[in-house]
One Martini backbone bead per residue (centre of mass of N, CA, C, O) as a GRO file, in nm:
protein
  311
    1UNK     BB    1  -3.388   0.434   0.429
    2UNK     BB    2  -3.187   0.688   0.564
    3UNK     BB    3  -3.226   1.045   0.603
    4UNK     BB    4  -3.057   1.368   0.549
    5UNK     BB    5  -3.007   1.710   0.593
    6UNK     BB    6  -2.798   1.919   0.484
    7UNK     BB    7  -2.652   2.175   0.586
    8UNK     BB    8  -2.716   2.458   0.402
    9UNK     BB    9  -2.948   2.287   0.240
   10UNK     BB   10  -3.148   2.065  -0.001
   11UNK     BB   11  -3.004   1.793   0.079
   12UNK     BB   12  -3.098   1.455   0.053
   13UNK     BB   13  -2.931   1.203   0.232
   14UNK     BB   14  -2.792   0.923   0.281
   15UNK     BB   15  -2.649   0.792   0.568
   16UNK     BB   16  -2.532   0.619   0.341
   17UNK     BB   17  -2.211   0.628   0.187
   18UNK     BB   18  -2.029   0.577  -0.102
   19UNK     BB   19  -1.704   0.510  -0.117
   20UNK     BB   20  -1.435   0.585  -0.370
   21UNK     BB   21  -1.151   0.460  -0.327
   22UNK     BB   22  -1.172   0.169  -0.452
   23UNK     BB   23  -1.240   0.282  -0.741
   24UNK     BB   24  -0.937   0.342  -0.810
   25UNK     BB   25  -0.791   0.041  -0.809
   26UNK     BB   26  -0.583   0.117  -0.566
   27UNK     BB   27  -0.466  -0.049  -0.266
   28UNK     BB   28  -0.718  -0.296  -0.236
   29UNK     BB   29  -0.632  -0.516  -0.401
   30UNK     BB   30  -0.876  -0.700  -0.546
   31UNK     BB   31  -1.006  -0.513  -0.827
   32UNK     BB   32  -1.317  -0.517  -0.996
   33UNK     BB   33  -1.504  -0.346  -1.214
   34UNK     BB   34  -1.774  -0.504  -1.220
   35UNK     BB   35  -1.809  -0.504  -0.911
   36UNK     BB   36  -1.828  -0.199  -0.886
   37UNK     BB   37  -2.072  -0.158  -1.071
   38UNK     BB   38  -2.261  -0.340  -0.902
   39UNK     BB   39  -2.235  -0.179  -0.640
   40UNK     BB   40  -2.361   0.082  -0.746
   41UNK     BB   41  -2.634  -0.044  -0.824
   42UNK     BB   42  -2.706  -0.156  -0.546
   43UNK     BB   43  -2.709   0.108  -0.394
   44UNK     BB   44  -2.936   0.248  -0.560
   45UNK     BB   45  -3.150   0.017  -0.527
   46UNK     BB   46  -3.118   0.070  -0.185
   47UNK     BB   47  -3.110   0.415  -0.145
   48UNK     BB   48  -2.843   0.520  -0.234
   49UNK     BB   49  -2.760   0.886  -0.295
   50UNK     BB   50  -2.445   0.876  -0.194
   51UNK     BB   51  -2.127   1.002  -0.331
   52UNK     BB   52  -1.776   0.949  -0.283
   53UNK     BB   53  -1.493   1.138  -0.408
   54UNK     BB   54  -1.176   1.187  -0.598
   55UNK     BB   55  -0.900   1.293  -0.793
   56UNK     BB   56  -0.693   1.090  -0.627
   57UNK     BB   57  -0.850   0.831  -0.692
   58UNK     BB   58  -0.668   0.688  -0.914
   59UNK     BB   59  -0.622   0.949  -1.073
   60UNK     BB   60  -0.958   0.947  -1.155
   61UNK     BB   61  -1.088   0.655  -1.168
   62UNK     BB   62  -1.324   0.680  -0.967
   63UNK     BB   63  -1.488   0.885  -1.144
   64UNK     BB   64  -1.520   0.705  -1.387
   65UNK     BB   65  -1.655   0.457  -1.255
   66UNK     BB   66  -1.899   0.609  -1.143
   67UNK     BB   67  -2.009   0.706  -1.417
   68UNK     BB   68  -2.044   0.420  -1.536
   69UNK     BB   69  -2.237   0.313  -1.304
   70UNK     BB   70  -2.468   0.533  -1.339
   71UNK     BB   71  -2.522   0.696  -1.577
   72UNK     BB   72  -2.853   0.794  -1.596
   73UNK     BB   73  -2.854   0.815  -1.263
   74UNK     BB   74  -2.709   1.075  -1.182
   75UNK     BB   75  -2.975   1.260  -1.127
   76UNK     BB   76  -3.042   1.070  -0.848
   77UNK     BB   77  -2.775   1.189  -0.721
   78UNK     BB   78  -2.505   1.254  -0.486
   79UNK     BB   79  -2.208   1.426  -0.555
   80UNK     BB   80  -1.875   1.398  -0.407
   81UNK     BB   81  -1.591   1.600  -0.444
   82UNK     BB   82  -1.231   1.664  -0.456
   83UNK     BB   83  -0.969   1.910  -0.368
   84UNK     BB   84  -0.599   2.001  -0.336
   85UNK     BB   85  -0.415   1.767  -0.468
   86UNK     BB   86  -0.077   1.699  -0.546
   87UNK     BB   87   0.111   1.527  -0.796
   88UNK     BB   88   0.471   1.492  -0.807
   89UNK     BB   89   0.815   1.486  -0.817
   90UNK     BB   90   0.794   1.613  -0.503
   91UNK     BB   91   0.523   1.498  -0.444
   92UNK     BB   92   0.294   1.581  -0.203
   93UNK     BB   93   0.056   1.850  -0.238
   94UNK     BB   94  -0.103   2.157  -0.162
   95UNK     BB   95  -0.389   2.329  -0.352
   96UNK     BB   96  -0.612   2.637  -0.326
   97UNK     BB   97  -0.606   2.775  -0.575
   98UNK     BB   98  -0.808   2.911  -0.812
   99UNK     BB   99  -0.665   2.777  -1.051
  100UNK     BB  100  -0.681   2.483  -0.941
  101UNK     BB  101  -0.970   2.456  -0.899
  102UNK     BB  102  -1.050   2.485  -1.197
  103UNK     BB  103  -0.883   2.243  -1.298
  104UNK     BB  104  -1.011   2.024  -1.122
  105UNK     BB  105  -1.310   2.056  -1.203
  106UNK     BB  106  -1.284   2.006  -1.506
  107UNK     BB  107  -1.179   1.709  -1.463
  108UNK     BB  108  -1.413   1.601  -1.296
  109UNK     BB  109  -1.642   1.646  -1.500
  110UNK     BB  110  -1.529   1.477  -1.724
  111UNK     BB  111  -1.510   1.204  -1.569
  112UNK     BB  112  -1.828   1.221  -1.469
  113UNK     BB  113  -2.009   1.312  -1.700
  114UNK     BB  114  -2.070   1.625  -1.620
  115UNK     BB  115  -2.182   1.972  -1.532
  116UNK     BB  116  -2.197   1.882  -1.220
  117UNK     BB  117  -2.147   1.923  -0.869
  118UNK     BB  118  -2.292   1.903  -0.564
  119UNK     BB  119  -2.006   1.861  -0.400
  120UNK     BB  120  -1.721   2.065  -0.304
  121UNK     BB  121  -1.413   1.970  -0.159
  122UNK     BB  122  -1.175   2.032   0.073
  123UNK     BB  123  -0.932   1.815   0.134
  124UNK     BB  124  -0.698   2.032   0.190
  125UNK     BB  125  -0.512   2.257   0.328
  126UNK     BB  126  -0.233   2.472   0.228
  127UNK     BB  127  -0.142   2.727   0.424
  128UNK     BB  128  -0.189   2.999   0.208
  129UNK     BB  129  -0.467   3.026   0.106
  130UNK     BB  130  -0.708   3.211   0.152
  131UNK     BB  131  -1.030   3.139   0.236
  132UNK     BB  132  -1.165   3.369   0.076
  133UNK     BB  133  -1.060   3.276  -0.202
  134UNK     BB  134  -1.185   2.998  -0.203
  135UNK     BB  135  -1.482   3.082  -0.166
  136UNK     BB  136  -1.498   3.273  -0.400
  137UNK     BB  137  -1.451   3.060  -0.617
  138UNK     BB  138  -1.687   2.873  -0.540
  139UNK     BB  139  -1.903   3.084  -0.586
  140UNK     BB  140  -1.853   3.123  -0.893
  141UNK     BB  141  -1.910   2.823  -0.969
  142UNK     BB  142  -2.193   2.826  -0.862
  143UNK     BB  143  -2.308   3.049  -1.051
  144UNK     BB  144  -2.231   2.864  -1.309
  145UNK     BB  145  -2.328   2.549  -1.219
  146UNK     BB  146  -2.075   2.350  -1.132
  147UNK     BB  147  -2.190   2.391  -0.841
  148UNK     BB  148  -2.385   2.371  -0.548
  149UNK     BB  149  -2.176   2.293  -0.316
  150UNK     BB  150  -1.970   2.314  -0.017
  151UNK     BB  151  -1.678   2.172   0.159
  152UNK     BB  152  -1.512   1.971   0.409
  153UNK     BB  153  -1.185   1.858   0.532
  154UNK     BB  154  -0.962   1.801   0.776
  155UNK     BB  155  -1.067   1.965   1.040
  156UNK     BB  156  -0.910   2.131   1.300
  157UNK     BB  157  -0.840   2.334   1.557
  158UNK     BB  158  -0.622   2.504   1.386
  159UNK     BB  159  -0.868   2.561   1.146
  160UNK     BB  160  -1.122   2.727   1.266
  161UNK     BB  161  -1.092   3.038   1.270
  162UNK     BB  162  -1.102   3.094   0.951
  163UNK     BB  163  -1.415   2.990   0.934
  164UNK     BB  164  -1.614   3.167   1.102
  165UNK     BB  165  -1.700   3.385   0.872
  166UNK     BB  166  -1.846   3.104   0.715
  167UNK     BB  167  -2.086   3.048   0.849
  168UNK     BB  168  -2.327   2.859   0.660
  169UNK     BB  169  -2.154   2.763   0.373
  170UNK     BB  170  -2.108   2.478   0.476
  171UNK     BB  171  -2.245   2.142   0.454
  172UNK     BB  172  -1.971   1.992   0.524
  173UNK     BB  173  -1.760   1.745   0.727
  174UNK     BB  174  -1.471   1.543   0.692
  175UNK     BB  175  -1.354   1.252   0.880
  176UNK     BB  176  -1.196   1.044   1.075
  177UNK     BB  177  -1.417   0.772   1.185
  178UNK     BB  178  -1.435   0.530   1.457
  179UNK     BB  179  -1.391   0.276   1.670
  180UNK     BB  180  -1.075   0.290   1.580
  181UNK     BB  181  -1.123   0.622   1.546
  182UNK     BB  182  -1.162   0.909   1.784
  183UNK     BB  183  -0.969   1.166   1.752
  184UNK     BB  184  -1.193   1.365   1.578
  185UNK     BB  185  -1.461   1.411   1.735
  186UNK     BB  186  -1.435   1.708   1.840
  187UNK     BB  187  -1.396   1.834   1.562
  188UNK     BB  188  -1.668   1.756   1.432
  189UNK     BB  189  -1.845   1.891   1.657
  190UNK     BB  190  -1.730   2.180   1.613
  191UNK     BB  191  -1.811   2.217   1.317
  192UNK     BB  192  -2.111   2.172   1.367
  193UNK     BB  193  -2.145   2.403   1.582
  194UNK     BB  194  -1.960   2.658   1.452
  195UNK     BB  195  -2.016   2.614   1.121
  196UNK     BB  196  -2.264   2.423   1.027
  197UNK     BB  197  -2.164   2.116   0.958
  198UNK     BB  198  -2.195   1.811   0.844
  199UNK     BB  199  -2.103   1.506   0.945
  200UNK     BB  200  -1.842   1.303   0.798
  201UNK     BB  201  -1.728   0.961   0.764
  202UNK     BB  202  -1.417   0.822   0.742
  203UNK     BB  203  -1.314   0.512   0.812
  204UNK     BB  204  -1.570   0.356   0.940
  205UNK     BB  205  -1.411   0.054   0.914
  206UNK     BB  206  -1.100   0.075   0.951
  207UNK     BB  207  -1.028  -0.046   0.656
  208UNK     BB  208  -1.194  -0.333   0.767
  209UNK     BB  209  -1.149  -0.420   1.077
  210UNK     BB  210  -1.482  -0.390   1.144
  211UNK     BB  211  -1.612  -0.648   0.987
  212UNK     BB  212  -1.495  -0.948   1.107
  213UNK     BB  213  -1.268  -1.088   0.889
  214UNK     BB  214  -1.044  -1.050   1.105
  215UNK     BB  215  -0.737  -1.121   1.276
  216UNK     BB  216  -0.439  -1.130   1.466
  217UNK     BB  217  -0.303  -1.264   1.178
  218UNK     BB  218  -0.320  -1.064   0.968
  219UNK     BB  219  -0.260  -1.025   0.611
  220UNK     BB  220  -0.096  -0.866   0.314
  221UNK     BB  221  -0.048  -0.777   0.023
  222UNK     BB  222   0.147  -0.548  -0.154
  223UNK     BB  223  -0.129  -0.429  -0.313
  224UNK     BB  224  -0.195  -0.353  -0.012
  225UNK     BB  225  -0.194  -0.084   0.203
  226UNK     BB  226  -0.228  -0.258   0.476
  227UNK     BB  227   0.077  -0.364   0.475
  228UNK     BB  228   0.141  -0.099   0.604
  229UNK     BB  229   0.225   0.065   0.892
  230UNK     BB  230   0.041   0.321   0.855
  231UNK     BB  231  -0.179   0.098   0.891
  232UNK     BB  232  -0.240   0.051   1.215
  233UNK     BB  233  -0.502  -0.133   1.236
  234UNK     BB  234  -0.297  -0.400   1.136
  235UNK     BB  235  -0.088  -0.335   1.381
  236UNK     BB  236  -0.010  -0.452   1.672
  237UNK     BB  237  -0.164  -0.291   1.922
  238UNK     BB  238  -0.399  -0.189   1.736
  239UNK     BB  239  -0.502  -0.461   1.650
  240UNK     BB  240  -0.564  -0.573   1.932
  241UNK     BB  241  -0.771  -0.357   2.004
  242UNK     BB  242  -0.964  -0.407   1.757
  243UNK     BB  243  -1.033  -0.703   1.847
  244UNK     BB  244  -1.170  -0.618   2.106
  245UNK     BB  245  -1.398  -0.464   1.966
  246UNK     BB  246  -1.505  -0.698   1.798
  247UNK     BB  247  -1.578  -0.885   2.038
  248UNK     BB  248  -1.814  -0.684   2.121
  249UNK     BB  249  -1.970  -0.677   1.844
  250UNK     BB  250  -2.071  -0.969   1.785
  251UNK     BB  251  -2.312  -1.009   1.989
  252UNK     BB  252  -2.465  -0.764   1.882
  253UNK     BB  253  -2.508  -0.872   1.597
  254UNK     BB  254  -2.662  -1.125   1.678
  255UNK     BB  255  -2.907  -0.992   1.819
  256UNK     BB  256  -2.975  -0.821   1.542
  257UNK     BB  257  -2.895  -0.977   1.270
  258UNK     BB  258  -2.608  -0.865   1.187
  259UNK     BB  259  -2.336  -0.724   1.092
  260UNK     BB  260  -2.051  -0.601   1.207
  261UNK     BB  261  -2.044  -0.353   1.028
  262UNK     BB  262  -2.327  -0.250   1.115
  263UNK     BB  263  -2.233  -0.174   1.404
  264UNK     BB  264  -2.026   0.035   1.332
  265UNK     BB  265  -2.222   0.227   1.176
  266UNK     BB  266  -2.441   0.260   1.401
  267UNK     BB  267  -2.269   0.401   1.608
  268UNK     BB  268  -2.234   0.659   1.451
  269UNK     BB  269  -2.536   0.732   1.419
  270UNK     BB  270  -2.596   0.730   1.737
  271UNK     BB  271  -2.347   0.907   1.842
  272UNK     BB  272  -2.336   1.093   1.572
  273UNK     BB  273  -2.545   1.317   1.532
  274UNK     BB  274  -2.625   1.403   1.209
  275UNK     BB  275  -2.480   1.189   1.036
  276UNK     BB  276  -2.267   1.051   0.778
  277UNK     BB  277  -2.158   0.740   0.624
  278UNK     BB  278  -1.853   0.642   0.497
  279UNK     BB  279  -1.837   0.347   0.273
  280UNK     BB  280  -1.657   0.127   0.123
  281UNK     BB  281  -1.665  -0.071  -0.195
  282UNK     BB  282  -1.613  -0.371  -0.420
  283UNK     BB  283  -1.899  -0.515  -0.359
  284UNK     BB  284  -2.225  -0.599  -0.310
  285UNK     BB  285  -2.192  -0.751  -0.035
  286UNK     BB  286  -2.092  -0.496   0.113
  287UNK     BB  287  -2.342  -0.326   0.081
  288UNK     BB  288  -2.543  -0.518   0.222
  289UNK     BB  289  -2.397  -0.520   0.494
  290UNK     BB  290  -2.422  -0.211   0.544
  291UNK     BB  291  -2.742  -0.201   0.524
  292UNK     BB  292  -2.782  -0.336   0.816
  293UNK     BB  293  -2.769  -0.044   0.965
  294UNK     BB  294  -3.069  -0.008   0.891
  295UNK     BB  295  -3.363   0.034   1.108
  296UNK     BB  296  -3.199   0.074   1.383
  297UNK     BB  297  -3.083   0.045   1.734
  298UNK     BB  298  -2.895   0.098   1.981
  299UNK     BB  299  -2.854   0.051   2.294
  300UNK     BB  300  -2.741   0.194   2.575
  301UNK     BB  301  -2.565  -0.040   2.655
  302UNK     BB  302  -2.419  -0.075   2.382
  303UNK     BB  303  -2.304   0.205   2.366
  304UNK     BB  304  -2.137   0.187   2.621
  305UNK     BB  305  -1.956  -0.051   2.542
  306UNK     BB  306  -1.840   0.083   2.285
  307UNK     BB  307  -1.735   0.337   2.411
  308UNK     BB  308  -1.533   0.208   2.615
  309UNK     BB  309  -1.360   0.021   2.415
  310UNK     BB  310  -1.290   0.286   2.214
  311UNK     BB  311  -1.119   0.495   2.388
   0.00000   0.00000   0.00000
Protein backbone atom coordinates (compact mmCIF):
# COMPACT_ATOMS: atom_id res chain seq x y z
CA UNK A 1 0.00 0.00 0.00
CA UNK A 2 1.03 3.61 -0.55
CA UNK A 3 0.38 6.13 2.21
CA UNK A 4 0.36 9.91 2.52
CA UNK A 5 0.26 12.20 5.53
CA UNK A 6 -2.80 14.44 5.56
CA UNK A 7 -1.77 18.07 5.79
CA UNK A 8 -2.01 19.76 9.19
CA UNK A 9 -2.23 16.39 10.96
CA UNK A 10 -0.32 13.32 12.09
CA UNK A 11 -2.62 11.01 10.12
CA UNK A 12 -0.93 8.59 7.73
CA UNK A 13 -3.67 7.35 5.43
CA UNK A 14 -3.70 4.89 2.57
CA UNK A 15 -3.80 6.62 -0.82
CA UNK A 16 -6.79 4.42 -1.56
CA UNK A 17 -9.79 5.11 0.67
CA UNK A 18 -12.88 2.90 0.74
CA UNK A 19 -15.88 5.10 -0.01
CA UNK A 20 -18.97 4.38 2.05
CA UNK A 21 -21.88 5.45 -0.16
CA UNK A 22 -22.65 1.88 -1.36
CA UNK A 23 -22.61 0.79 2.29
CA UNK A 24 -25.78 2.81 2.67
CA UNK A 25 -27.48 -0.03 0.84
CA UNK A 26 -29.63 2.28 -1.25
CA UNK A 27 -29.49 3.32 -4.88
CA UNK A 28 -26.62 1.15 -6.07
CA UNK A 29 -28.54 -1.84 -7.36
CA UNK A 30 -28.16 -5.20 -5.64
CA UNK A 31 -26.24 -4.60 -2.40
CA UNK A 32 -25.72 -7.49 0.03
CA UNK A 33 -24.64 -6.82 3.62
CA UNK A 34 -22.33 -9.83 3.86
CA UNK A 35 -20.51 -8.80 0.69
CA UNK A 36 -20.07 -5.31 2.14
CA UNK A 37 -18.70 -6.73 5.38
CA UNK A 38 -16.34 -8.96 3.41
CA UNK A 39 -15.22 -5.97 1.34
CA UNK A 40 -14.39 -3.99 4.49
CA UNK A 41 -12.34 -6.91 5.83
CA UNK A 42 -10.61 -7.30 2.46
CA UNK A 43 -9.71 -3.61 2.47
CA UNK A 44 -8.15 -3.72 5.95
CA UNK A 45 -6.35 -6.99 5.20
CA UNK A 46 -4.71 -5.34 2.18
CA UNK A 47 -3.49 -2.19 3.89
CA UNK A 48 -6.39 0.19 3.36
CA UNK A 49 -6.70 2.11 6.62
CA UNK A 50 -8.90 4.98 5.40
CA UNK A 51 -12.71 4.83 5.28
CA UNK A 52 -15.10 7.58 4.24
CA UNK A 53 -18.78 7.69 5.15
CA UNK A 54 -21.53 10.19 5.99
CA UNK A 55 -24.69 10.36 8.05
CA UNK A 56 -26.69 10.77 4.82
CA UNK A 57 -25.57 7.51 3.19
CA UNK A 58 -28.58 5.26 3.66
CA UNK A 59 -29.69 7.69 6.40
CA UNK A 60 -27.00 6.33 8.70
CA UNK A 61 -26.91 2.75 7.46
CA UNK A 62 -23.45 3.21 5.96
CA UNK A 63 -22.01 4.13 9.35
CA UNK A 64 -23.70 1.14 10.98
CA UNK A 65 -22.39 -1.26 8.32
CA UNK A 66 -18.87 0.16 8.59
CA UNK A 67 -18.92 -0.29 12.38
CA UNK A 68 -20.09 -3.87 12.02
CA UNK A 69 -17.47 -4.63 9.38
CA UNK A 70 -14.58 -3.16 11.35
CA UNK A 71 -15.48 -4.51 14.78
CA UNK A 72 -12.40 -4.49 17.01
CA UNK A 73 -10.25 -3.25 14.12
CA UNK A 74 -11.74 0.21 14.40
CA UNK A 75 -8.69 1.35 16.38
CA UNK A 76 -6.45 0.44 13.44
CA UNK A 77 -8.14 2.68 10.85
CA UNK A 78 -8.95 6.30 10.05
CA UNK A 79 -12.67 7.05 9.76
CA UNK A 80 -13.95 10.17 8.08
CA UNK A 81 -17.62 11.08 8.32
CA UNK A 82 -19.58 14.13 7.22
CA UNK A 83 -22.33 16.40 8.53
CA UNK A 84 -24.52 19.26 7.42
CA UNK A 85 -27.28 17.76 5.26
CA UNK A 86 -30.88 17.60 6.49
CA UNK A 87 -33.65 15.47 5.01
CA UNK A 88 -37.19 16.60 5.84
CA UNK A 89 -40.70 17.06 4.52
CA UNK A 90 -39.51 20.14 2.61
CA UNK A 91 -36.74 18.19 0.90
CA UNK A 92 -32.97 18.35 1.31
CA UNK A 93 -31.44 21.38 3.04
CA UNK A 94 -28.04 22.23 4.48
CA UNK A 95 -27.44 23.13 8.12
CA UNK A 96 -24.06 23.98 9.65
CA UNK A 97 -25.39 25.43 12.90
CA UNK A 98 -23.48 24.48 16.07
CA UNK A 99 -26.61 22.81 17.45
CA UNK A 100 -26.99 20.62 14.39
CA UNK A 101 -23.29 19.76 14.33
CA UNK A 102 -23.63 18.49 17.91
CA UNK A 103 -26.74 16.48 17.03
CA UNK A 104 -25.14 14.98 13.92
CA UNK A 105 -21.92 13.98 15.66
CA UNK A 106 -23.70 12.28 18.54
CA UNK A 107 -25.69 10.24 16.04
CA UNK A 108 -22.61 9.37 14.02
CA UNK A 109 -20.65 8.23 17.08
CA UNK A 110 -23.53 6.01 18.15
CA UNK A 111 -23.91 4.42 14.73
CA UNK A 112 -20.14 3.93 14.36
CA UNK A 113 -20.01 2.42 17.84
CA UNK A 114 -17.07 4.60 18.77
CA UNK A 115 -16.34 7.55 21.03
CA UNK A 116 -14.46 9.59 18.44
CA UNK A 117 -14.29 10.17 14.70
CA UNK A 118 -10.87 10.80 13.16
CA UNK A 119 -11.98 13.44 10.64
CA UNK A 120 -15.31 15.29 10.67
CA UNK A 121 -16.13 16.96 7.38
CA UNK A 122 -18.47 19.79 6.42
CA UNK A 123 -20.48 18.00 3.72
CA UNK A 124 -21.86 21.21 2.20
CA UNK A 125 -21.80 24.81 3.41
CA UNK A 126 -25.25 26.09 4.30
CA UNK A 127 -24.73 29.65 3.08
CA UNK A 128 -25.76 31.23 6.38
CA UNK A 129 -23.78 29.98 9.38
CA UNK A 130 -20.52 31.97 9.61
CA UNK A 131 -17.54 29.72 9.09
CA UNK A 132 -16.03 31.04 12.33
CA UNK A 133 -18.98 29.55 14.24
CA UNK A 134 -18.57 26.23 12.47
CA UNK A 135 -14.84 26.06 13.17
CA UNK A 136 -15.40 27.17 16.76
CA UNK A 137 -17.85 24.34 17.36
CA UNK A 138 -15.54 21.79 15.72
CA UNK A 139 -12.66 22.99 17.88
CA UNK A 140 -14.81 22.56 21.00
CA UNK A 141 -15.65 18.99 19.98
CA UNK A 142 -11.98 18.40 19.22
CA UNK A 143 -11.04 19.51 22.74
CA UNK A 144 -13.66 17.10 24.12
CA UNK A 145 -11.96 14.24 22.24
CA UNK A 146 -15.00 13.50 20.08
CA UNK A 147 -13.13 14.27 16.86
CA UNK A 148 -9.45 14.44 16.02
CA UNK A 149 -9.44 16.69 12.95
CA UNK A 150 -11.90 18.35 10.61
CA UNK A 151 -12.14 18.79 6.87
CA UNK A 152 -14.02 20.25 3.93
CA UNK A 153 -15.91 19.04 0.91
CA UNK A 154 -17.46 20.53 -2.21
CA UNK A 155 -15.64 23.86 -1.89
CA UNK A 156 -15.45 25.88 -5.08
CA UNK A 157 -14.13 29.28 -6.09
CA UNK A 158 -17.06 31.20 -4.60
CA UNK A 159 -16.44 29.60 -1.19
CA UNK A 160 -12.70 30.17 -0.89
CA UNK A 161 -12.55 33.67 0.58
CA UNK A 162 -14.26 32.81 3.87
CA UNK A 163 -11.80 29.98 4.47
CA UNK A 164 -8.59 31.97 4.09
CA UNK A 165 -8.44 33.07 7.77
CA UNK A 166 -8.50 29.38 8.73
CA UNK A 167 -5.62 28.24 6.56
CA UNK A 168 -3.82 25.33 8.16
CA UNK A 169 -6.79 24.14 10.24
CA UNK A 170 -8.49 21.78 7.76
CA UNK A 171 -6.71 18.53 6.98
CA UNK A 172 -8.48 17.62 3.74
CA UNK A 173 -10.99 18.72 1.13
CA UNK A 174 -12.93 16.32 -1.05
CA UNK A 175 -14.75 16.90 -4.31
CA UNK A 176 -15.88 15.01 -7.38
CA UNK A 177 -12.94 14.23 -9.63
CA UNK A 178 -12.13 11.56 -12.18
CA UNK A 179 -11.22 11.05 -15.82
CA UNK A 180 -14.96 11.41 -16.42
CA UNK A 181 -15.28 14.66 -14.45
CA UNK A 182 -12.43 17.15 -14.18
CA UNK A 183 -14.72 20.13 -13.60
CA UNK A 184 -13.40 20.82 -10.10
CA UNK A 185 -9.71 20.14 -10.68
CA UNK A 186 -8.75 23.83 -10.30
CA UNK A 187 -10.86 24.11 -7.14
CA UNK A 188 -9.15 21.12 -5.48
CA UNK A 189 -5.73 22.49 -6.39
CA UNK A 190 -6.68 25.94 -5.09
CA UNK A 191 -7.82 24.56 -1.73
CA UNK A 192 -4.63 22.50 -1.51
CA UNK A 193 -2.49 25.54 -2.29
CA UNK A 194 -4.33 28.33 -0.48
CA UNK A 195 -6.01 26.55 2.46
CA UNK A 196 -3.44 23.81 2.92
CA UNK A 197 -5.84 20.85 2.78
CA UNK A 198 -5.06 17.49 1.17
CA UNK A 199 -7.25 16.78 -1.90
CA UNK A 200 -9.55 13.76 -1.69
CA UNK A 201 -11.51 12.68 -4.74
CA UNK A 202 -14.99 11.18 -4.74
CA UNK A 203 -16.69 9.78 -7.82
CA UNK A 204 -13.17 8.61 -8.69
CA UNK A 205 -14.51 5.87 -10.96
CA UNK A 206 -17.29 8.03 -12.41
CA UNK A 207 -19.95 6.08 -10.45
CA UNK A 208 -18.52 2.95 -12.10
CA UNK A 209 -18.38 4.03 -15.75
CA UNK A 210 -14.56 3.95 -15.62
CA UNK A 211 -14.35 0.33 -14.49
CA UNK A 212 -14.54 -0.96 -18.05
CA UNK A 213 -17.54 -3.23 -17.43
CA UNK A 214 -20.08 -1.05 -19.26
CA UNK A 215 -20.60 -0.29 -22.94
CA UNK A 216 -22.48 2.30 -24.98
CA UNK A 217 -25.78 0.43 -24.56
CA UNK A 218 -25.63 0.05 -20.76
CA UNK A 219 -28.83 0.44 -18.73
CA UNK A 220 -29.82 0.03 -15.09
CA UNK A 221 -32.77 -1.17 -13.03
CA UNK A 222 -34.95 1.42 -11.31
CA UNK A 223 -33.37 0.61 -7.92
CA UNK A 224 -30.03 1.91 -9.24
CA UNK A 225 -29.60 5.70 -9.11
CA UNK A 226 -27.55 5.55 -12.30
CA UNK A 227 -30.78 4.92 -14.22
CA UNK A 228 -31.66 8.60 -13.64
CA UNK A 229 -30.63 11.26 -16.15
CA UNK A 230 -28.96 13.29 -13.38
CA UNK A 231 -26.23 10.63 -13.40
CA UNK A 232 -25.00 11.99 -16.72
CA UNK A 233 -21.99 9.66 -16.95
CA UNK A 234 -24.33 6.91 -18.15
CA UNK A 235 -26.48 8.83 -20.62
CA UNK A 236 -26.28 10.48 -24.02
CA UNK A 237 -23.23 12.35 -25.21
CA UNK A 238 -21.53 12.04 -21.81
CA UNK A 239 -21.75 8.26 -21.96
CA UNK A 240 -20.26 8.28 -25.47
CA UNK A 241 -17.40 10.50 -24.30
CA UNK A 242 -16.74 8.25 -21.32
CA UNK A 243 -16.59 5.20 -23.57
CA UNK A 244 -13.95 6.99 -25.66
CA UNK A 245 -11.95 7.48 -22.44
CA UNK A 246 -12.34 3.80 -21.53
CA UNK A 247 -11.16 2.83 -25.02
CA UNK A 248 -7.90 4.68 -24.32
CA UNK A 249 -7.62 3.12 -20.86
CA UNK A 250 -7.96 -0.51 -21.96
CA UNK A 251 -4.60 -0.92 -23.73
CA UNK A 252 -2.86 0.91 -20.90
CA UNK A 253 -4.41 -1.54 -18.44
CA UNK A 254 -3.23 -4.45 -20.58
CA UNK A 255 0.34 -3.14 -20.74
CA UNK A 256 0.52 -2.88 -16.95
CA UNK A 257 -1.47 -6.05 -16.29
CA UNK A 258 -4.07 -4.28 -14.18
CA UNK A 259 -7.80 -3.58 -14.21
CA UNK A 260 -9.27 -0.66 -16.13
CA UNK A 261 -10.46 0.73 -12.79
CA UNK A 262 -6.85 0.69 -11.58
CA UNK A 263 -5.82 2.93 -14.48
CA UNK A 264 -8.56 5.43 -13.57
CA UNK A 265 -7.36 5.52 -9.97
CA UNK A 266 -3.68 5.68 -10.90
CA UNK A 267 -4.33 8.68 -13.14
CA UNK A 268 -5.61 10.63 -10.13
CA UNK A 269 -2.68 9.61 -7.95
CA UNK A 270 -0.12 10.53 -10.61
CA UNK A 271 -1.82 13.65 -11.97
CA UNK A 272 -3.23 15.15 -8.75
CA UNK A 273 -0.09 14.91 -6.63
CA UNK A 274 -0.46 14.43 -2.89
CA UNK A 275 -4.07 13.29 -3.08
CA UNK A 276 -5.99 10.28 -1.82
CA UNK A 277 -8.64 8.53 -3.88
CA UNK A 278 -12.07 7.60 -2.53
CA UNK A 279 -13.56 4.62 -4.34
CA UNK A 280 -16.72 2.85 -3.22
CA UNK A 281 -17.10 -0.91 -3.37
CA UNK A 282 -19.90 -3.42 -2.85
CA UNK A 283 -17.85 -6.62 -2.76
CA UNK A 284 -14.27 -7.86 -2.21
CA UNK A 285 -13.58 -8.33 -5.93
CA UNK A 286 -14.02 -4.59 -6.44
CA UNK A 287 -11.58 -3.83 -3.63
CA UNK A 288 -9.02 -6.17 -5.18
CA UNK A 289 -9.49 -4.56 -8.60
CA UNK A 290 -8.97 -1.10 -7.11
CA UNK A 291 -5.86 -2.29 -5.27
CA UNK A 292 -4.21 -2.98 -8.63
CA UNK A 293 -3.66 0.79 -8.82
CA UNK A 294 -0.95 0.56 -6.15
CA UNK A 295 2.79 0.14 -6.64
CA UNK A 296 3.36 1.46 -10.16
CA UNK A 297 3.09 4.68 -12.19
CA UNK A 298 1.74 5.74 -15.53
CA UNK A 299 4.36 6.79 -18.06
CA UNK A 300 4.50 10.40 -19.21
CA UNK A 301 3.07 9.34 -22.58
CA UNK A 302 0.18 7.50 -20.90
CA UNK A 303 -0.55 10.48 -18.67
CA UNK A 304 -0.58 12.72 -21.73
CA UNK A 305 -3.02 10.45 -23.58
CA UNK A 306 -5.39 10.29 -20.63
CA UNK A 307 -5.09 14.01 -19.99
CA UNK A 308 -5.98 14.82 -23.59
CA UNK A 309 -8.92 12.41 -23.96
CA UNK A 310 -10.48 13.49 -20.67
CA UNK A 311 -10.30 17.26 -21.12
